[in-house]
C-alpha positions in Angstrom: -8.9 0.4 16.9 -11.3 -0.8 19.5 -12.9 -4.3 19.8 -16.1 -2.7 18.4 -14.2 -1.3 15.4 -12.7 -4.8 14.8 -16.2 -6.2 14.7 -18.2 -3.6 12.8 -15.9 -2.1 10.2 -15.5 -5.5 8.3 -19.3 -5.7 8.2 -19.7 -2.3 6.8 -17.0 -2.9 4.2 -18.7 -6.2 3.2 -22.1 -4.5 2.9 -20.8 -1.7 0.7 -19.0 -4.3 -1.4 -22.2 -6.3 -1.8 -24.5 -3.4 -2.8 -22.0 -0.8 -3.8 -21.7 1.0 -7.2 -18.5 2.5 -8.4 -18.2 6.3 -8.2 -15.4 8.7 -9.0 -14.5 11.4 -6.5 -12.3 14.3 -7.6 -10.9 16.7 -5.0 -11.3 20.4 -5.8 -8.6 22.2 -7.6 -5.8 23.7 -5.5 -6.6 27.0 -3.9 -4.5 29.4 -1.9 -5.5 30.1 1.7 -4.2 33.6 2.6 -4.5 33.2 6.3 -2.1 30.2 6.4 -0.1 30.8 3.2 -0.8 27.2 2.2 -2.3 25.5 -0.9 -5.2 23.1 -0.4 -6.8 20.7 -2.7 -5.2 19.6 -5.9 -7.6 17.8 -8.2 -6.7 14.2 -7.1 -9.0 11.7 -8.8 -10.2 8.6 -6.9 -11.8 6.2 -9.4 -13.9 3.1 -8.7 -14.7 4.0 -5.1 -17.6 1.8 -4.0 -20.6 3.7 -2.6 -24.1 2.9 -1.7 -26.6 3.6 -4.5 -27.8 7.2 -4.7 -30.7 7.9 -2.3 -32.7 11.2 -2.4 -33.6 12.8 0.9 -37.1 12.3 2.1 -39.4 15.3 1.8 -39.5 15.9 5.6 -35.7 16.5 5.6 -35.7 19.1 2.8 -35.5 22.5 4.3 -34.5 24.5 1.2 -31.3 25.7 2.7 -29.1 23.0 4.0 -30.9 20.2 2.2 -32.5 21.0 -1.1 -34.9 19.2 -3.4 -32.8 16.9 -5.5 -30.0 16.5 -3.0 -28.8 12.9 -2.6 -26.9 10.9 -0.1 -24.4 8.1 -0.5 -22.1 6.2 2.0 -18.5 5.2 1.3 -16.1 3.3 3.5 -13.8 5.0 5.9 -10.3 6.3 5.2 -8.5 3.0 6.1 -10.5 1.2 3.4 -10.6 3.9 0.6 -7.3 5.6 1.4 -8.5 9.2 1.7 -11.0 11.4 3.3 -13.7 13.0 1.0 -13.9 16.8 1.2 -16.7 19.3 0.9 -16.7 20.8 -2.6 -15.2 17.7 -4.3 -16.9 16.4 -7.4 -18.6 13.0 -7.4 -19.6 11.2 -10.6 -22.3 8.7 -9.8 -24.7 7.0 -12.2 -23.4 9.3 -15.0 -24.5 12.4 -13.0 -22.1 15.0 -11.6 -22.5 16.2 -8.0 -20.7 18.4 -5.6 -20.2 17.2 -2.0 -22.1 19.6 0.3 -21.4 17.9 3.6 -19.2 15.0 4.8 -20.2 13.3 8.0 -17.8 10.8 9.5 -19.5 7.8 11.1 -17.6 6.2 14.0 -17.9 2.7 15.3 -15.6 3.4 18.3 -12.3 5.1 17.8 -12.2 4.7 14.0 -14.1 6.1 11.1 -16.1 3.2 9.6 -17.8 5.2 6.8 -18.6 8.6 5.5 -22.1 9.9 4.7 -21.8 12.3 1.7 -24.6 14.9 1.0 -24.5 15.5 -2.8 -26.0 18.3 -4.9 -26.1 18.3 -8.7 -23.7 20.6 -10.4 
């Protein structure tokens, strides 16, 4: 970790703790990858992960392909705080609504991931 990580990550954790709402993130079921011969996923459930409240994308960001009407975004803490890295395709239950993660963006403060931005789509 860098000095910047040491300063900013605790601030992010505190902010999400202050305004956060609990969500449940469930990894996708295990699938076989023929090219590697490995299994990925496995249905691991991560309950009570604190996330920022759901925020719909502003109209000017909706392009109909990558971001669709009704898509939402939340932020969760980085892997050192929540203990895992969210994956695209995982299910998120937030405010009694089921979503799929469309995109995971890691947000760095220096050398460490401070938080993840998750693009969510109903379904």
